[in-house]
C-alpha positions in Angstrom: 11.2 -16.9 -8.2 12.0 -13.4 -7.1 14.9 -11.1 -6.3 14.7 -9.8 -2.7 17.2 -7.2 -1.4 17.3 -5.5 2.0 18.2 -1.8 2.2 19.2 0.4 5.1 16.7 3.0 6.2 18.7 5.8 7.7 15.7 7.6 9.3 13.3 4.9 10.6 9.7 6.0 10.6 6.5 5.0 12.4 4.4 6.8 9.8 2.1 4.9 7.4 3.2 7.3 4.6 4.9 5.2 1.9 6.7 8.2 0.5 8.8 8.4 3.7 10.1 4.8 3.1 10.5 5.0 -0.6 12.4 8.2 -0.5 15.1 6.5 1.6 15.8 3.8 -1.0 18.5 4.2 -3.6 17.4 6.3 -6.6 18.0 3.4 -9.1 15.8 1.1 -6.9 13.0 3.6 -6.7 13.2 4.0 -10.5 13.1 0.3 -11.1 10.1 -0.2 -8.8 8.0 2.2 -10.9 4.9 4.1 -9.7 3.0 3.0 -6.5 -0.1 1.1 -7.3 -1.5 0.4 -3.8 -0.4 0.0 -0.2 -1.3 -2.3 2.6 -0.8 -2.6 6.3 -0.5 -5.7 8.5 -1.6 -4.8 12.0 -0.2 -7.8 13.9 3.4 -7.0 12.9 3.1 -3.3 12.0 4.3 -4.0 8.5 3.7 -1.6 5.6 3.5 -3.1 2.2 4.0 -0.8 -0.8 3.0 -2.4 -4.1 4.6 -0.8 -7.2 4.3 -1.4 -10.9 7.4 -3.6 -11.0 7.9 -4.9 -7.5 7.0 -4.3 -3.9 8.5 -3.0 -0.6 8.0 -4.5 2.9 8.7 -2.2 5.8 8.1 -2.8 9.5 7.4 0.5 11.2 10.4 1.8 13.1 12.8 -0.6 11.5 16.2 0.4 10.1 15.7 -1.7 7.0 13.3 -2.3 4.2 13.0 -5.3 1.8 12.5 -4.8 -1.9 11.2 -7.7 -4.0 11.2 -7.8 -7.8 9.1 -10.9 -8.7 10.2 -12.6 -11.9 
């Protein structure tokens, strides 16, 4: 089971830089995620996956939202 929450991205980006996505998440969420461990990119759907110590973020390039998942 996991806890998924979607957050608004006020400045959508088409960059692969995970910092641009993470910086737009609420500060408490960024803190809870912990440090970035690795990243991935799914070409077919232009999705950026950012794997952190305590969870991960899914972001489709150019989208106005990102999904944060904290696996239990």
